[in-house]
N, C-alpha and C positions, 0 to 999 in steps of 0.2 A: 835656666830657661824654668826651670822647677819653682824656684824662689818667688817670680812673680806670679805664679797660676798661684800659690800659698802663702802671701804674705800674712805676716801676723794682725795683721790690721783686717784682711778677709775673713781669716779663721776665726778671730773674736766675734766679728759680724755674723758670722753662719751659727755658732756658738749661742750667741745673743739668742739669735731667730728662734732656732730649736729649743733653750730654755723656755724664752718665752710661751713657744707654741706646747712644751708639755704643761707650762705651770697654769695656761690658760683652761687648757684642757680641766687637770685636776683640781682646780677654781671652780669651773663648772658644774664639773661631775657635782663637788659639795654643797654646790647651791641647790642642786636638784635632788639629793638626798636629802638636805637640810627642810626642805621643799615637800615631799613625797613625806617625810614623819610629821610636818605636821599635817599634811591631810589626814594621814591614819589617826593621828589625835582629834583633828575635829571632827572625823569619821564614828570614832569608839563615843564623842562626846554625843555627838546626836544620836547614836545607838541609844545610849544610856539614858537620856531625856527622854525615849521616844518606850523603854523599856518601862521607866518610872508612869509616864503616864497612863499606859496600856496595865500598868498593875492597879493604879487607881480608879482607871472605867471598870474593871474585872469585880472590884468592891462594891463599886454601884450599883453593878448588874445585880451580884448576890443580895446587896442588898433590896433590892426593887422586888426581886424573885420573891424573898422572905413576906415585904410587904404585897404583893399579890398573892400571896396563899400556898406557896411552894414548900414543899414537905423538908423537912431537912435532909431526906435522901437524896431528892430532887436535885439541891442547893451543891450538897457534898458530890453530885456526880457531874455537874458542871463545871465544878471546882477541878475536880479530877482531869475534866477532857482539856479544858481551860488551860491546866498545866501543861499538859502532855502535848497541847498544840502548840504552846508557847515555846515549849524545851525546843519542839522540831523547828520550829522559827527560828531560835536562837542558832541552832547549829548550824540552818542553812544559810543563816546571814552570812555567820562565821566563812564558811565553805564559798560562797560567793564571794566575799569580800576577795579570798585567797586567789579564787579562781581571775575574777578579772583585775588584781592588780599585774599591774606592768612585769612583764615577767623577770626582767632585768633588775628590777628593783624589790623583786619579793621577799627578796633575804633582809628586807625591813621592818616586815609582816613577823613580829616575834610571838604569835602565839595559836592557837591550833585549835583552842574549843574558846567558848562562850566565857568562862571564868579565866582562863589565862588572859583575854582579850581587856578582861575589868581590871584584872593584876596589872597589867601593861598600863593601863589608862590611871588607875592612882600612883601608880609609881612618880610616872611623868606630871601629872596632875602637882604631887609632892614639890620633884622638883622642882618644876616651873612654879609654883607658888600661884595655881592660876582661882 
C-alpha cells in the first residue's frame, strides 16, 4: 500500500516540481537584482550629469555677476553660499535615494555619501566600459 503512494516516478516528479519552483524563484530574484543595479547605475549617471550642468551654470552666473559689476567679495560670497547649498543638495539626494529605494533591495545601494556614490559609479562604468 505504501509503495503505491510513493512510487519512484511520483517521488521524482515532486522533486522536479519542487526544484523547478526553487530555481524559478532564485532566477527571478537574480533578474530583479540585476535590474535594480542597473537602475542605481542609471540614476547615478543622471545625477552626475545634473551635477556637471549645475557646475557649468554656476560658472556662468559668476561670470555674469562680474560683468554686471559685482565686487570680488560679492562673487566669493555667492560661490560660498552656492557651494554650501549644493553640498546640502547632494547629501539630501543620497539620503532620499536610500530612503526611497525598496527595503528588500537596499543592500544593493553600496554608498552613504555623494563621494562614495561617485566612486561606485566610476567603478561600475570602468567595469562595464560605458
